[in-house]
N, C-alpha and C positions, 0 to 999 in steps of 0.2 A: 504494500500500500504506500502511496505517495503521501508523506506527512507534512511536507513544508513546501511553500511556494514563495517567490519574492513578494515584497510589499513595497509599494503597490504593484499589483499585477500589471504586466504589460500585455495589452490585448490588441488584436488587429481584426479587421473584417475583410474577407474576400467576397465580393459580391455585394457591395454596400449601396448600389444604385437602385436596386429593386425595392418594392414596397416594404418587405420585411427587413431588408438591409438598412434602409433609412430609419426604420424604427429602432434597430440595433444601435445605430449611431446616436440617436437621441438618448437612449437609455445609458449607453456606456460612457458617453461624454460627460454625464453628470453623476456617474456611479462613484461613491466615496472610496471604494476599495480598489479601483483600477485606474490605469492610465491608457487611454486610447491612443496608440502610437501611430497607427496607419489604417487607412480605409482604401480599398481598391475596388475597381470595377471588375466585371466578370471576364474581361478579355483584353485584347490590345486596343489601343486608341490613345487619343490625346488626354493629357492631364485636364481634369475638369473640377468644377465646384458644384455644390448642390445648394442653390439659393434658399431653399426652405430650411436649411440647417444653419444659416448664417447666425453667428453669435452663440450658437449651441456648440458647433464644432467647425472651425474655420480652416482646417487643413485641406490640402489638395487631395483630389481623388485620382490616384494613380492606376495605370493598368496593372493587371495581376502579375506579380513577381514573387516567386517562391523564395528566392534568395533574400529579398528585403524582409519578407515575413519572418523567415528563420532568424534573421539578425536582430529584429526589433521587437519580437513578441515572445511571450511565454505561452499564451493561449490564442488560438485563432478561431473565429467564427466563420463558418462557410454559409453564404447565402447564394450559392451557385446552382445552376441547373445540375440535374443528377449526373449527366454525362461528364461534366467537368469535375464535380465533387468526387466521383469514383476514382479519379486519378490524383487529384490534389490532396484529398484527405490522407491516404496512406503515405504519400510523399512527405507531408509535413510531420506525420507521426514518426517516420523513419529519421527525420532530422531532430527528433527529441522534443517537438512541440506537442501540446495537448490541443485537441480539435473538438469543436462543438459544431455539428453539422445540422443544418435546418432542412436539407433536401431529403429525399427518400432513399438515397443511394445505399445506406447501410442499415435500413430498418428491418429487413426480413432476414431471419437467421438461417432458414433452410435454403439449400441451394436451388431446389426446383422452383419455388415461388419467386425467389430473387432473380433467377435467370429469365423468368417470364416477364417480370415487371421492370427490372433494372439490370438488363443484360451486360451493361458496361462494368458492373461491380462483380468481378470474378471471384473475389474472396473478401472476407472481413479481417481487417488487421487485428492482431492480438490486442486485447484490452478494449474491444468495441462493446459498447453498452447501449441498448435501447432504453432510454431514460425518460419515463414519465415521472417527474420529480416527486410527486406524492407517493409513489411506490418504490422509487429507486434510490432514495436518499442514502441508504446504508451502503450501496455499491458504488456510488458516484466518486468517492475519494480515490478509488483505485483505477478509475476509467482513464484510458488514453484517448479514445475517440468516442464521443458521446453523440448518439443518433437521436435527435429530438423527434417525438411523434408528430404525425401530420395533424393539421387543424381539425379535420373531421374525426379522426380516431381519438384525439384528445378529449373532445366533448363526449364521445360515446363511451370510452373506457373509464373516464372518471365517474360516469353514471352507472356503468354496468359491472365493473370489476368487483366492487364491494359485495354486490349481490351474488356474483359467481363464487367468490371466496366463501360466502356463507352458505353455499349450496341451495340458493333460492331460485335459480333459473331452471325452467323446464320447457323444452320444445324450442320452437323457432323464435328468433329475435329479428325485428324489423326496425331499421334506423332510417327514418325519413328526415332528410337534412335540407336546410335552406341556407345558402351562403351569399354574401355580398360579392360584388364583382371583383374586388381586389384579391379574392381567393383564386382567381384565374391567372394571377400574375400580371406583370407590367407589359409584356409583349402584346401589341394589339392583334385582334383577330375579328372575324365576322361575328363570332358569338359575343364578344365583349363590346362591339360597336354600340354606341348610344342608341341609334335608331333600331337596332335589333333587340335590345334588352329593355329599354324604357317602356313601362306600362305592361310588362309581360312577366311570366314565371315559366321557366323551362326545365324539365327533367333532362338529365344527361348521364352518360356513363352507366346505364343500367346493365348489371351483370358484367361490367367491364371496367370498373373503376379500381385503380391499384390500391386505394386505401382500404378496400374490402379485405384484402389479404392481411393487412396489418391488424385489423379488428379480429379476424379469424385466429391469427397467431396468438394474440394476447389473451383472448377469451377461451381458446381451446374449443371453439364451436363455430359452425357456419352462421354468418350473419347476412341477412338480405339488406343491402344498403342502396338507397336511391337518393343521390344528391340533386339539388335544384339550384339554379341561378335566379336570384331575385334582384330587382333594381335598387340596391343599396350599395354604398361604398364599401362597408365592412360589417362584419358580424356573422355569426353562425347560430342558427336555432335548429336543434335536433329534437324531433318527437319520436320517442323510442317505445315500441310496442312489444309485449311479450306476456308469458304466463309464468306464474310462480309454481314451485313444487306443491303437490297436494298438501293441504293443511297450513301452508304458509300464510302469514297475516300481514296486514299493513304495518303493525307494530314491528314485525321482524324486518321489513324493508327499512323503516325509519331507524331502527337500531343499527343495522348493518352500515348504512350511510353515515350515521352520526359517529359511530366508533371509528370508521375509516378516516374521517376528516376532522376529528376533534381538535387536532393540532395543526391543521393545514391552513396556512394564512391566505391562500388564494382560491379556496373552494368555499362557496357560500351556499348553505342549504336552506331552502324555503318551504319544505314539506309540500302542503297542498296549495301554496301560493305560487302559481306557475310563473317563471321568470320570462322576460322578454329581451330582445336584442338591445334595446335602448338602455337597459339596466347595466350592461357590461361593455358597451362600445367605449373605446379609448381607455379601458381599464385592464389590469392583469388578472381579473377574476374569471372563474367559471361558476355560474349560478345553476343550481339544480333544484327542480321541484318535481313532485310525483303524486300520482293518485293510484289507489288500489281498489279494485272491485272484488271484495272477498268472496262473494257467492260464486263467482266464475273463476277466480284466481288470476284474472287479467290485471296487468299494470300498464300505466303510461308514465314515462319519465320525460320531462322537458329539460334539456341541457343547453345552455347558451354561453358563448364566449366571443371575444374579439379575435377574429382569425389571424390578425397581424400581431397581436400581443400574446395572450394566453395560448393561442394556436400557433405561435411562431416565436417572435422576438423576446417577449418577457419570459416565456417558458425557457428559452435558451439561457437567458441571464439567470433565472432561478436555478437551472442546472449548474451554471458556472459557480454560483454562490455555494451550493452544496458540495460541488466537486472540490472547491478550494478552501473550505472551512470558514467561509464568510457567513454572516447573518443571511438566512434564506431570503429575507425581505429587502436586502440592501439594493439600492438603486431602483426599487420598484414601488415602495410605499413611503 
């Protein structure tokens, strides 16, 4: 286990120009325990600035350079596309750096699913950890490469894993998810064009979304996952449907969730007061509410978060804090 790190930590970001990357810059530039030494774009190109970050972080935005990262950082955050992260992550680990990756490149542990969804990732470096911080805090100090969960799986797993651990889940699970447009990334496309999305809601990736494999892996069961794009800038709302094991009660559901998150600073439980996206937008929280119909054993859970923060950047910083022995809330609250 790694027991000591420099103070303040020198951190860098590769892929700082995307939506999640810019959120990382905002958080790390004001983090009391780190020094943001460098922020880089995802590829070659001219040095640039990000006007939205003026007076938050006024450094230049350089093209990706592994030598500079290795010389100036102790920990590097990757906000790169999966194809790039698959090569950059192991290369930085080999140079002695610790890496926190926001892409999907290292999320799947089994070779078969990983080769289907992330074929550029041929193997996982030693010390790779899939880290939902509420469940991985004990293992994070020893991790070399931290793979942060996707935004959709974060909302689903925070809601469902306590029930799975308590043996309360029976039968099929359906995750009906709605996401704001920033979840599709910064690159423009027909799907994210204003005229195509405004005033509409569209399902996509039915039986073909790579985040399904992540949910299946962590829950140990098949999940039916249907994501939708909605005309919002940011935020995810998931309505999750399932059945409890025979004889299970609403009190058992409440107890499982309450015990799981009694000491979790970024999970807020609302019981039967179902949360909304506006409650979590621009915050590092995941809010969870639920209803149970005891005569039929059916349950509905509503889980909401900001896809760019708890679903990406703030979760990554939370993992940094736990990995390096800092206050879990540092730079976030």
